[in-house]
C-alpha positions in Angstrom: 20.2 -3.7 -1.7 17.0 -3.9 0.6 14.0 -4.7 -0.6 11.4 -1.8 -0.7 7.7 -1.6 -1.6 6.8 1.7 -3.1 2.9 2.4 -2.5 1.1 5.0 -4.1 -2.7 5.5 -3.6 -4.8 7.7 -6.4 -8.5 8.6 -6.6 -8.7 5.9 -9.1 -6.0 3.3 -8.9 -3.4 2.1 -6.4 0.0 1.9 -7.8 3.0 -0.4 -6.0 6.4 -1.4 -7.5 8.4 -3.7 -5.3 11.8 -4.0 -5.8 13.6 -7.0 -4.6 16.8 -8.9 -5.7 17.6 -5.9 -8.4 14.4 -6.3 -10.2 11.4 -4.4 -10.8 7.8 -5.9 -10.2 4.7 -3.7 -10.7 1.0 -3.7 -10.1 -1.9 -1.5 -10.2 -5.4 -1.9 -8.8 -8.7 0.1 -8.5 -8.2 2.2 -5.0 -10.6 1.4 -2.2 -12.2 5.0 -1.3 -13.8 3.8 1.8 -10.4 2.1 3.3 -7.5 3.0 0.9 -5.5 0.5 3.2 -7.6 -2.5 1.5 -6.0 -1.9 -2.0 -3.1 -1.1 -0.4 -2.7 -4.4 1.6 -4.3 -6.4 -1.5 -1.4 -4.9 -4.2 1.2 -6.5 -1.8 -0.4 -9.9 -1.3 -0.8 -9.8 -5.4 3.4 -9.0 -5.5 4.4 -11.3 -2.7 5.9 -8.3 -1.4 8.7 -10.2 1.5 7.9 -9.4 5.0 11.2 -7.6 5.4 10.8 -5.0 2.9 10.9 -1.5 3.6 7.5 0.4 2.5 7.4 3.9 1.1 3.8 5.4 1.0 2.5 8.2 -1.2 -0.6 9.2 1.2 -3.3 11.5 0.1 -5.3 11.3 3.1 -4.1 14.9 4.3 -5.1 16.2 1.2 -8.6 14.3 0.5 -9.2 15.4 4.4 -9.0 19.5 3.5 -10.3 19.2 -0.2 -13.6 17.4 1.4 -13.7 19.2 4.7 -13.4 16.0 6.5 -10.8 16.9 8.9 -10.8 17.1 12.5 -12.3 19.4 14.8 -10.1 22.0 15.2 -9.6 24.8 18.1 -7.2 27.9 17.3 -5.4 29.8 20.5 -3.7 33.2 19.6 -2.3 36.3 21.3 -5.3 38.5 22.6 -6.2 40.7 20.0 -5.5 38.3 17.0 -8.5 36.0 17.2 -9.4 36.9 13.6 -6.0 36.5 12.0 -7.1 33.4 10.5 -10.4 35.1 8.6 -8.9 38.4 7.6 -5.9 36.7 5.9 -4.5 39.2 3.4 -7.8 40.0 2.3 -7.4 39.4 -1.1 -10.3 38.9 -3.5 -10.8 36.2 -5.6 -12.4 38.2 -7.8 -11.7 42.0 -8.3 -14.9 43.4 -9.7 -17.2 41.2 -7.5 -19.1 43.2 -5.4 -19.9 40.2 -3.1 -18.6 36.8 -2.9 -19.0 33.3 -0.9 -17.5 33.3 2.4 -14.1 31.4 2.4 -14.3 27.8 4.1 -12.1 27.8 7.0 -10.5 24.3 8.9 -11.6 26.4 12.2 -15.5 27.6 13.2 -14.9 31.2 14.5 -16.3 30.0 17.9 -13.5 27.5 18.0 -10.8 30.3 18.0 -10.0 31.7 21.4 -7.4 34.8 22.4 -5.1 34.2 25.5 -3.4 37.3 27.3 0.3 37.1 26.3 2.7 39.0 24.7 6.1 38.6 23.2 8.1 41.1 22.1 10.0 40.3 18.5 13.4 39.9 19.9 11.7 37.1 22.3 11.6 39.3 25.6 8.2 38.5 27.3 6.4 42.0 28.0 3.1 39.9 29.4 3.6 36.4 30.7 1.2 34.0 29.6 -2.0 33.9 31.9 -2.2 29.6 32.5 -5.4 29.9 34.3 -7.1 31.6 31.2 -5.3 29.0 28.6 -6.1 26.1 31.0 -9.9 27.4 30.9 -10.0 27.6 27.1 -8.7 24.0 26.6 -11.4 22.5 29.4 -14.0 24.7 27.3 -12.3 23.4 24.0 -12.4 19.5 25.6 -16.3 19.9 26.4 -17.0 21.0 23.3 -15.7 18.0 21.2 -12.6 19.9 20.0 -10.2 16.8 18.7 -6.9 18.9 18.3 -6.0 22.4 18.6 -3.2 24.8 16.7 -1.6 27.4 18.6 -0.1 30.1 16.6 1.1 33.2 19.6 2.5 36.4 18.4 6.3 36.3 17.7 6.6 32.4 19.4 9.3 32.0 16.6 11.5 34.0 18.8 10.5 32.5 22.0 8.5 29.7 21.9 8.0 29.5 25.6 4.4 30.4 25.8 3.2 28.1 23.0 4.9 24.9 24.7 3.0 25.4 28.3 -0.3 25.8 26.5 0.7 22.3 24.3 1.7 20.8 27.7 -1.7 21.6 29.6 -3.4 20.6 25.9 -2.0 17.2 25.9 -2.7 16.8 29.4 -6.6 16.8 28.2 -6.0 14.6 25.5 -6.0 16.8 23.0 -3.6 17.0 19.7 -1.0 19.8 19.7 0.2 22.0 16.5 2.5 24.4 17.5 3.5 27.1 15.4 7.0 27.3 16.8 7.7 23.4 15.4 5.4 23.7 12.4 6.7 27.1 11.0 8.8 29.1 13.2 8.9 32.0 10.8 7.2 35.3 10.6 4.3 36.3 8.9 1.3 35.7 11.1 -1.0 34.7 8.6 1.0 32.3 6.9 2.1 30.5 10.3 -1.2 30.4 11.5 -2.4 28.8 8.5 -0.2 26.3 8.3 -0.4 25.4 11.9 -4.1 25.2 11.7 -4.0 22.9 8.6 -1.5 20.8 10.3 -4.0 20.6 13.5 -7.2 19.7 11.3 -5.4 16.9 9.5 -2.7 15.4 11.9 -5.3 13.1 13.6 -6.9 11.6 10.3 -3.4 10.8 9.7 -2.8 9.3 12.6 -5.7 7.1 12.5 -5.1 5.8 9.2 -1.7 4.9 9.8 -2.5 3.0 13.0 -4.7 0.9 10.6 -2.4 0.7 7.7 0.7 -0.1 10.4 -1.8 -3.1 12.1 -1.8 -4.3 8.7 1.6 -4.2 7.5 2.6 -5.6 11.4 0.1 -8.6 10.5 2.8 -9.6 7.6 5.7 -8.9 9.4 6.5 -5.2 7.5 7.7 -3.1 10.3 9.2 0.1 8.3 7.1 2.6 6.9 7.9 5.8 5.7 5.5 8.8 3.9 6.4 10.8 1.1 6.4 14.2 2.1 5.5 17.4 -0.2 9.3 18.1 -0.8 10.1 14.9 -2.5 12.2 13.3 0.4 10.4 10.9 2.9 9.8 10.9 6.8 8.9 8.2 9.1 5.3 7.5 9.9 5.8 8.8 13.4 6.6 12.6 11.8 3.9 12.0 9.5 1.5 11.6 12.4 2.5 14.8 14.1 3.2 17.2 11.1 0.8 15.7 8.4 0.9 18.8 6.7 3.9 18.1 5.3 2.0 15.0 2.9 -0.3 17.5 1.1 1.4 17.0 -1.8 2.5 13.4 -1.2 1.9 11.5 -4.5 2.6 14.6 -6.8 5.9 14.9 -5.4 7.0 10.8 -5.6 6.1 11.4 -9.4 8.0 14.3 -10.3 11.0 12.7 -8.1 11.0 9.5 -10.4 10.6 11.5 -13.6 13.7 13.5 -12.9 15.5 10.5 -11.9 14.6 8.5 -14.6 14.9 11.4 -17.2 18.5 12.8 -16.0 19.7 8.9 -16.1 19.0 8.9 -19.6 20.7 12.3 -20.2 17.6 14.6 -19.9 17.6 17.6 -16.6 15.5 20.2 -18.3 12.1 18.8 -18.4 8.5 18.9 -18.0 6.6 16.6 -16.2 2.8 15.4 -17.0 1.0 13.2 -13.8 -2.4 12.7 -15.2 -3.7 10.2 -13.2 -7.6 9.5 -12.9 -8.7 12.4 -10.9 -6.5 15.5 -11.8 -2.7 16.0 -13.8 -0.3 17.5 -12.1 2.6 19.5 -14.1 5.9 20.5 -12.8 9.3 22.0 -14.5 12.8 20.8 -13.4 15.6 23.1 -15.0 18.7 21.2 -14.0 17.3 20.3 -10.9 13.9 19.8 -9.4 12.0 23.5 -8.4 10.6 23.4 -4.9 8.8 26.3 -2.8 7.6 27.6 0.5 4.7 29.5 -0.7 2.1 26.7 -1.5 -1.3 26.5 -0.3 -4.1 24.0 -0.5 -7.8 25.3 -0.8 -7.0 28.8 -0.8 -5.0 28.3 2.6 -1.3 29.0 2.6 0.5 26.2 3.7 4.5 27.2 4.0 6.1 24.4 4.4 8.9 23.1 1.7 7.2 21.5 -1.2 8.0 21.0 -4.8 6.9 23.7 -7.3 3.9 21.9 -8.8 0.6 23.0 -10.7 -2.8 20.9 -10.5 -5.8 21.1 -12.8 -8.9 18.7 -12.4 -8.3 17.0 -15.5 -7.5 13.1 -15.5 -8.8 9.8 -17.2 -11.8 9.9 -14.8 -12.9 13.5 -15.4 -16.8 13.6 -16.3 -17.8 15.6 -19.6 -20.9 17.6 -19.1 -22.9 20.2 -20.9 -23.2 23.7 -19.3 -26.0 26.2 -19.2 -24.5 27.6 -22.5 -24.7 24.2 -23.8 -21.2 24.1 -24.1 -18.9 21.1 -23.5 -17.3 21.0 -20.4 -14.6 18.6 -18.6 -14.2 18.0 -15.2 -13.1 19.1 -12.2 -15.9 16.2 -11.2 -14.1 12.7 -11.6 -15.8 9.5 -11.4 -13.0 8.1 -9.5 -13.0 4.6 -8.9 -16.4 3.9 -7.7 -18.2 3.7 -10.1 -15.2 4.7 -12.3 -15.7 5.5 -16.0 -19.0 4.3 -17.8 -16.5 1.9 -19.6 -14.9 0.1 -16.3 -18.5 -1.8 -16.1 -19.1 -0.5 -12.5 -22.2 1.3 -12.6 -21.1 4.7 -14.1 -23.5 6.4 -16.4 -21.3 9.6 -17.1 -18.9 9.7 -20.0 -15.5 10.6 -19.2 -11.9 11.0 -20.6 -11.2 7.5 -20.6 -14.4 6.5 -22.3 -13.3 9.0 -24.9 -10.2 7.6 -25.5 -11.9 4.0 -25.9 -14.2 4.9 -28.5 -11.3 6.4 -30.2 -9.4 3.3 -30.3 -6.4 4.9 -27.9 -7.2 1.8 -25.6 -7.3 -1.8 -25.9 -10.3 -3.1 -24.2 -8.8 -6.5 -23.9 -5.3 -5.5 -22.9 -6.1 -3.1 -19.9 -4.0 -3.9 -16.8 -3.0 -6.8 -18.8 -6.4 -8.5 -19.1 -7.6 -8.5 -15.3 -10.2 -6.1 -16.3 -11.9 -6.3 -19.9 -13.4 -2.4 -20.6 -17.3 -2.1 -21.9 -17.3 -0.4 -25.1 -21.0 -0.6 -25.2 -21.1 1.1 -22.0 -19.1 4.3 -22.9 -20.9 4.3 -26.2 -24.5 4.5 -24.5 -22.7 7.3 -22.1 -21.7 9.0 -25.3 -24.9 8.7 -27.2 -26.8 9.9 -23.9 -24.6 13.2 -23.6 -24.2 13.5 -27.3 -27.9 13.9 -27.6 -27.7 17.0 -25.7 -24.8 18.5 -27.3 -26.0 17.5 -30.6 -22.9 15.8 -31.4 -22.1 12.1 -32.8 -20.5 9.8 -30.2 -17.3 9.7 -32.0 -17.1 13.4 -32.4 -18.2 14.0 -28.9 -15.2 11.9 -27.7 -12.8 14.2 -29.9 -14.2 17.2 -28.4 -13.5 15.9 -24.9 -10.1 14.8 -25.5 -9.5 18.7 -27.0 -10.9 20.1 -24.2 -9.3 18.3 -21.4 -5.6 18.9 -23.7 -6.5 22.7 -23.3 -6.8 22.3 -20.0 -3.6 20.4 -19.3 -1.9 22.9 -22.2 -2.9 25.9 -20.0 -1.3 24.4 -17.0 2.2 23.5 -18.3 2.2 27.1 -19.8 1.2 28.3 -16.4 4.8 26.7 -15.2 6.8 27.4 -18.2 6.0 30.2 -20.7 4.3 32.3 -17.3 7.4 32.1 -15.5 10.5 33.0 -18.2 10.8 29.4 -19.5 10.6 28.0 -23.1 8.9 24.5 -23.2 11.0 24.3 -26.8 14.1 23.7 -24.5 12.8 21.1 -22.6 11.4 17.7 -22.7 8.4 16.4 -21.4 7.9 13.6 -19.5 4.3 11.9 -19.1 3.0 9.4 -16.5 0.2 8.3 -14.7 -2.3 5.6 -15.9 -3.2 8.6 -18.7 -0.6 10.8 -19.3 1.2 8.8 -21.9 -2.2 9.0 -24.3 -2.4 12.4 -24.4 1.3 13.7 -24.2 2.4 13.6 -27.6 -0.7 15.6 -29.1 -0.1 18.0 -26.1 3.8 18.2 -26.9 3.0 19.3 -30.8 0.8 22.2 -29.8 3.3 23.5 -27.1 6.0 22.8 -29.8 7.8 20.9 -27.3 10.6 18.6 -29.5 10.7 15.6 -27.4 8.5 13.4 -25.4 10.4 10.9 -22.6 7.9 8.0 -21.8 9.8 5.8 -18.7 9.3 2.0 -18.9 6.8 1.9 -15.9 4.8 5.4 -16.8 1.4 3.9 -14.8 3.2 3.3 -11.9 6.1 6.0 -11.7 4.9 7.8 -8.7 5.3 4.5 -6.9 8.8 4.1 -8.3 9.7 7.6 -6.9 8.9 6.2 -3.6 11.2 3.7 -3.7 14.0 6.5 -4.8 13.7 8.8 -2.3 16.1 9.9 1.1 14.6 11.0 4.0 14.3 14.6 4.1 14.0 16.9 7.0 13.6 20.7 6.8 14.3 23.3 9.6 14.1 27.3 9.5 14.4 30.0 11.4 13.5 33.8 11.1 16.3 36.3 11.9 15.9 39.7 10.3 19.0 40.8 9.6 20.7 43.7 7.3 23.4 41.9 5.2 25.4 44.8 5.1 26.3 44.2 8.9 26.4 40.4 8.7 29.6 38.6 9.3 30.6 35.0 8.8 30.6 34.3 12.2 27.0 35.6 12.4 25.9 32.9 10.2 27.8 30.2 11.7 26.1 30.9 15.1 22.8 31.5 13.5 22.9 28.0 11.5 24.4 26.0 14.5 21.5 25.3 16.5 19.7 24.1 13.4 22.4 22.1 12.4 22.6 20.5 15.4 19.3 19.7 15.8 19.2 18.2 12.2 22.2 15.9 12.9 20.6 14.7 16.2 17.2 14.0 14.7 18.6 12.1 11.3 20.8 10.1 13.8 17.6 9.4 15.5 16.2 7.9 12.9 18.9 5.7 12.8 21.3 7.4 10.0 24.8 7.2 10.3 27.1 10.3 10.0 28.3 10.0 6.5 24.6 9.1 5.2 23.7 12.3 6.0 23.8 15.4 3.9 22.8 19.1 5.3 22.1 21.9 3.0 22.3 25.5 4.0 20.0 28.6 2.5 19.3 32.0 3.2 16.0 33.5 2.4 16.8 37.2 0.7 15.1 40.0 -0.3 15.9 43.8 -1.1 15.1 45.6 2.2 11.2 47.0 1.7 10.3 44.0 -0.7 7.3 41.7 0.3 8.5 38.3 -0.8 12.2 36.6 -0.3 14.3 34.1 -2.8 16.0 31.2 -1.5 19.7 31.0 -2.2 22.0 28.5 -1.6 24.7 29.0 0.8 27.5 27.3 0.3 30.2 29.1 2.5 29.7 31.3 5.8 30.5 34.3 3.3 27.8 37.2 3.3 29.5 39.2 0.3 28.8 35.7 -2.0 25.4 35.4 -0.6 24.3 38.5 -1.8 25.9 38.1 -5.2 24.0 35.0 -5.3 20.7 36.9 -4.5 21.5 39.6 -7.0 21.9 36.7 -10.0 18.7 35.0 -8.6 16.7 37.9 -8.5 18.1 38.8 -12.1 16.6 35.1 -13.2 13.5 35.7 -11.6 12.2 38.9 -12.4 14.8 40.2 -15.4 17.0 42.5 -13.4 19.1 42.8 -10.2 20.0 46.4 -8.5 23.4 45.8 -7.3 24.4 47.8 -4.3 21.0 48.1 -3.1 20.9 46.9 0.7 19.8 43.0 1.1 17.9 41.5 4.0 18.4 38.3 5.3 14.9 37.2 6.7 15.0 33.3 7.1 18.0 30.4 8.0 17.4 27.5 6.2 18.7 24.2 6.7 17.6 20.8 4.6 19.0 17.3 6.4 19.4 14.5 4.2 19.2 10.9 5.1 21.0 9.2 2.3 19.3 5.5 1.2 20.5 2.8 -1.3 19.1 4.0 -4.5 17.6 0.9 -6.1 19.8 0.1 -9.6 18.8 0.4 -13.0 21.2 -1.1 -15.4 21.4 -0.5 -18.9 20.1 -3.1 -21.1 21.7 -4.4 -24.4 20.8 -3.3 -27.6 18.2 -5.5 -30.0 19.9 -6.8 -33.2 17.7 -4.6 -35.3 15.7 -1.6 -34.9 12.8 -3.4 -36.8 10.1 -3.8 -33.7 8.5 -6.7 -35.6 8.7 -8.7 -32.6 6.6 -6.4 -30.4 3.8 -6.1 -32.9 0.7 -7.9 -31.5 -2.0 -6.6 -33.6 -3.8 -3.8 -35.4 -6.4 -1.5 -34.6 -8.2 1.9 -35.7 -7.1 5.1 -34.4 -9.2 8.4 -34.8 -7.3 11.6 -35.0 -8.8 14.8 -36.0 -11.7 13.4 -37.6 -10.0 10.8 -39.8 -9.5 7.1 -39.1 -5.7 5.2 -39.4 -5.0 1.7 -39.7 -2.6 1.9 -36.7 0.1 -1.0 -35.3 -0.3 -2.3 -31.9 3.0 -2.8 -30.0 3.5 -5.3 -26.6 5.6 -2.5 -24.7 7.7 -5.2 -22.6 9.0 -6.7 -25.7 10.5 -3.7 -26.9 14.0 -3.3 -26.9 17.0 -0.8 -27.1 17.3 0.3 -30.5 13.9 -0.3 -31.6 12.3 2.4 -33.5 8.6 2.6 -34.5 6.7 5.6 -36.1 2.8 6.7 -35.8 -0.3 6.2 -35.9 0.7 3.0 -33.3 -0.7 2.1 -30.2 2.0 0.8 -27.2 0.4 -1.3 -24.5 1.3 -2.7 -21.4 0.3 -3.5 -17.9 0.2 0.0 -16.3 -0.4 2.6 -19.0 -1.5 3.1 -22.9 0.7 5.2 -25.3 -1.1 6.7 -28.2 1.6 7.3 -31.2 -0.1 10.2 -33.8 0.8 10.5 -37.4 4.1 12.4 -37.8 6.2 11.4 -34.2 8.5 8.5 -34.4 10.3 7.0 -31.3 13.2 4.7 -30.7 14.0 2.7 -27.3 17.0 3.3 -25.3 19.3 1.4 -22.9 17.2 2.2 -20.2 13.9 1.4 -21.9 12.5 4.5 -22.0 10.8 5.7 -25.2 11.9 8.7 -26.9 9.5 10.2 -29.2 10.5 13.2 -31.8 8.4 14.8 -34.7 9.1 13.6 -38.0 6.8 16.3 -39.6 
């Protein structure tokens, strides 16, 4: 088994998991906002990661560039007459009954959007050749204005990319980064294709600079292989990430879902709801036997139509700041204290009262055991912050702390309802898998509120996203719009349609160093009823059109509750997912303890507050808990990367993989 290092950089903490000699080593440290690579390399030094280690990284660079509006200055070139496709969009109103609302932020200023004479028919026939003189003039003007990246989205370029490729060649001759829609998203729907292509141009130069800086530090240590996590849960090479950074906008959260599903399925649970609560936000996802993916994601209200894990995010994390609104009501988030200065209790100059401060005052964190004692928490600073906010709200510090927890929990509970109840899933049929530094502190109370019967807390919940990075295969996605009526489609049509996609997929993975036996190709169809606006993706096991249509009926029935068998079905896109299989780090079973009594893991006692009542509770050291041990709440379970809060009415046992399996006892 190769030595591999997973590194996930969050808004507050940087998490590292190093697997070498079949052993897992973890490390967690505060992120360095100005240059995330500093904490990255400091963590590697602390772990003594070997120079031969393969590095897999969950990067938030693309995400932050969009959220903070700090991407590269980007130009946009489209077919004459379509300059405003970005700004018109779908004309969706953010508030139905408001007569006016703020103009949506755009990654391309309108003065940097240009149109060029050219025209291609939907079948790919050229009816107006590209005006190369005008294209060159536009690019010269962009270069003079300081534009760094160019997004090119011509009408029907997915059917014939000839004109886009020529503009791309001219742009590269002028030293501009180029993002072509025919390479990023060769599918129909002009706005979504343009949006995805523009976001890629906006973030890729930022990602390229970050990766160049990071690789310089890695190469100085001898590490030569760097993989980057995609939003789909698979990794790509750093070279691909430089040119297609749009594929990484949900990089970190995707790694967490990948790790959670692997750990839970190993333990026998494949119907799970994941709860990733970090310092800045909480990400939730649902897996009903498999990780659910979508091509209908977005960021900052801009569609990003690349494959990604279906994740819903809310601004509630350990660093979320509590505040009083104009009406005197208690609010929590979405603003976060981050790592600089961080929550008040971090003792780094923060004065705002946060969710982490609330947990500390309620006894739900151990000031002496945080990060295994490497970072001692300041209870007095948290108390002072609570008093300042409490005076404005008329609340005592402990009552305020409980209120903050309830408000934060309510936001996360609503997020879980969005990905479960609102989509036809009953949370009572799932196991909740919390992770992230703050997830295990809140999970059991949320499970009780949502009537989720079981909670599985992995052995290393605070660094599970980093662990997920070590488990991921290399994944590349390919698609092609065809717009065929399924009544007319034959098996040979499907075979011929997929052939170029499959050939390209095999060639790309071979170029990445994967042997044929390590390559897996998955085919799928985007199908819809004729006249529908959106499609359902149906796996294709064989080139059997009738079976594919039947699969569509079944998928439609699951999603919408009905299917009209016999109605004409249309094939919109062909899809191929190529997987380069990588060795999976071993996670062996552990022998059971001689007795279910966890007394050997008890390291002290503390006071925990729930619903206004204070309880005397045991403190357990997670590293000492063994398979077969059983304990009941109220209790606190401490470890280097996270703290688990066990309210009254919950009990757990330790399984053979050292997971904590909680169930209600009252």
